[in-house]
PASEBA-1860 file (N, C-alpha, C; in nm, 3 decimals):
! residues 69
1> MRVDAAMC> 12.746/3.074/7.647/12.729/3.146/7.771/12.694/3.044/7.879 ~ 12.747/3.068/7.995/12.721/2.982/8.110/12.676/3.067/8.228 ~ 12.589/3.011/8.310/12.541/3.078/8.430/12.594/3.003/8.551 ~ 12.659/3.074/8.640/12.706/3.015/8.766/12.587/3.015/8.862 ~ 12.528/2.899/8.882/12.407/2.888/8.965/12.430/2.931/9.109 ~ 12.551/2.916/9.158/12.581/2.956/9.296/12.581/3.108/9.312 ~ 12.610/3.179/9.205/12.614/3.325/9.210/12.483/3.390/9.168 ~ 12.409/3.324/9.081/12.288/3.381/9.022/12.182/3.410/9.128
9> ILCGACSG> 12.123/3.530/9.121/12.017/3.568/9.216/11.877/3.563/9.152 ~ 11.870/3.512/9.028/11.744/3.492/8.957/11.664/3.621/8.940 ~ 11.734/3.731/8.913/11.667/3.861/8.901/11.597/3.879/8.767 ~ 11.641/3.807/8.662/11.578/3.816/8.531/11.630/3.926/8.441 ~ 11.731/4.000/8.486/11.787/4.109/8.404/11.839/4.055/8.271 ~ 11.900/3.938/8.274/11.955/3.876/8.153/11.847/3.847/8.051 ~ 11.737/3.795/8.096/11.627/3.760/8.009/11.569/3.883/7.940 ~ 11.565/3.992/8.012/11.508/4.115/7.959/11.588/4.179/7.847
17> VCPVNVIE> 11.718/4.153/7.840/11.801/4.216/7.736/11.837/4.122/7.622 ~ 11.802/3.997/7.631/11.841/3.900/7.528/11.772/3.932/7.395 ~ 11.850/3.964/7.290/11.789/4.002/7.163/11.725/3.885/7.087 ~ 11.759/3.763/7.124/11.701/3.646/7.056/11.608/3.566/7.147 ~ 11.581/3.617/7.265/11.485/3.558/7.359/11.509/3.410/7.386 ~ 11.632/3.374/7.419/11.663/3.233/7.448/11.694/3.209/7.596 ~ 11.671/3.309/7.681/11.700/3.294/7.823/11.570/3.279/7.900 ~ 11.558/3.168/7.972/11.441/3.144/8.057/11.484/3.149/8.202
25> VSSTHVNI> 11.412/3.226/8.281/11.441/3.237/8.424/11.323/3.177/8.499 ~ 11.351/3.078/8.583/11.245/3.019/8.665/11.272/3.058/8.810 ~ 11.196/3.003/8.899/11.216/3.034/9.041/11.337/2.961/9.099 ~ 11.396/2.870/9.020/11.509/2.792/9.072/11.636/2.801/8.988 ~ 11.625/2.840/8.860/11.745/2.844/8.776/11.724/2.927/8.649 ~ 11.837/2.952/8.580/11.835/3.020/8.451/11.880/2.921/8.345 ~ 11.809/2.917/8.235/11.844/2.827/8.125/11.866/2.910/7.999 ~ 11.987/2.900/7.942/12.016/2.965/7.815/12.004/2.857/7.707
33> QEGCTRCG> 11.902/2.870/7.626/11.870/2.769/7.526/11.956/2.782/7.401 ~ 11.946/2.680/7.316/12.015/2.682/7.188/11.968/2.803/7.107 ~ 12.058/2.863/7.035/12.025/2.981/6.957/12.092/3.106/7.011 ~ 12.160/3.094/7.123/12.233/3.206/7.182/12.340/3.253/7.084 ~ 12.347/3.383/7.059/12.444/3.438/6.966/12.573/3.482/7.036 ~ 12.580/3.466/7.168/12.696/3.504/7.248/12.729/3.653/7.234 ~ 12.626/3.734/7.228/12.646/3.879/7.214/12.702/3.940/7.343 ~ 12.673/3.876/7.456/12.726/3.922/7.583/12.641/4.023/7.658
41> LCAKVCPV> 12.527/4.061/7.602/12.442/4.159/7.671/12.396/4.108/7.807 ~ 12.361/3.981/7.814/12.314/3.924/7.941/12.421/3.933/8.048 ~ 12.544/3.904/8.010/12.655/3.909/8.105/12.682/4.051/8.150 ~ 12.668/4.145/8.060/12.695/4.285/8.094/12.594/4.342/8.193 ~ 12.469/4.294/8.188/12.367/4.349/8.279/12.354/4.269/8.409 ~ 12.419/4.154/8.417/12.408/4.071/8.538/12.467/4.147/8.658 ~ 12.387/4.174/8.760/12.436/4.255/8.872/12.538/4.183/8.961 ~ 12.548/4.051/8.949/12.642/3.977/9.034/12.752/3.907/8.955
49> GAIGFGDP> 12.756/3.926/8.822/12.860/3.866/8.740/12.851/3.715/8.728 ~ 12.730/3.662/8.728/12.711/3.517/8.726/12.716/3.456/8.586 ~ 12.724/3.538/8.482/12.721/3.487/8.345/12.856/3.511/8.279 ~ 12.904/3.408/8.211/13.032/3.419/8.141/13.042/3.316/8.032 ~ 13.156/3.313/7.964/13.183/3.214/7.860/13.257/3.098/7.921 ~ 13.228/2.975/7.877/13.303/2.859/7.921/13.238/2.787/8.038 ~ 13.314/2.697/8.099/13.267/2.614/8.209/13.280/2.691/8.340 ~ 13.171/2.711/8.414/13.178/2.789/8.538/13.267/2.726/8.645
57> RSKRVKRF> 13.298/2.596/8.633/13.385/2.531/8.732/13.532/2.550/8.698 ~ 13.557/2.598/8.578/13.694/2.617/8.531/13.746/2.754/8.572 ~ 13.875/2.765/8.591/13.935/2.895/8.620/13.947/2.979/8.494 ~ 13.914/2.920/8.380/13.927/2.990/8.254/13.796/3.051/8.205 ~ 13.700/3.072/8.293/13.575/3.136/8.254/13.600/3.285/8.236 ~ 13.558/3.338/8.122/13.571/3.480/8.097/13.443/3.546/8.144 ~ 13.454/3.635/8.237/13.338/3.708/8.287/13.347/3.852/8.242 ~ 13.234/3.911/8.214/13.232/4.050/8.176/13.230/4.135/8.302
65> QRRQA> 13.298/4.245/8.299/13.297/4.339/8.411/13.200/4.451/8.380 ~ 13.115/4.484/8.473/13.022/4.595/8.453/13.099/4.724/8.466 ~ 13.073/4.815/8.376/13.137/4.947/8.382/13.063/5.035/8.480 ~ 13.139/5.104/8.560/13.079/5.198/8.654/13.056/5.330/8.583 ~ 12.938/5.388/8.602/12.905/5.514/8.535/12.964/5.632/8.608
END
């Protein structure tokens, strides 16, 4: 999982849903530590779509789309 720092608003939603507690949110950045299972929950709850698979500078980053209720 990768976090696009330019998009991230540091809300902490990702950290709250991580089942293995490997996401740290500080006042300046988000760090996804080793041990991530790539379940995708963090990406699904991100309100701005800043989390995805792959390199955020690449056009091949897969981002999850939030479903509208």
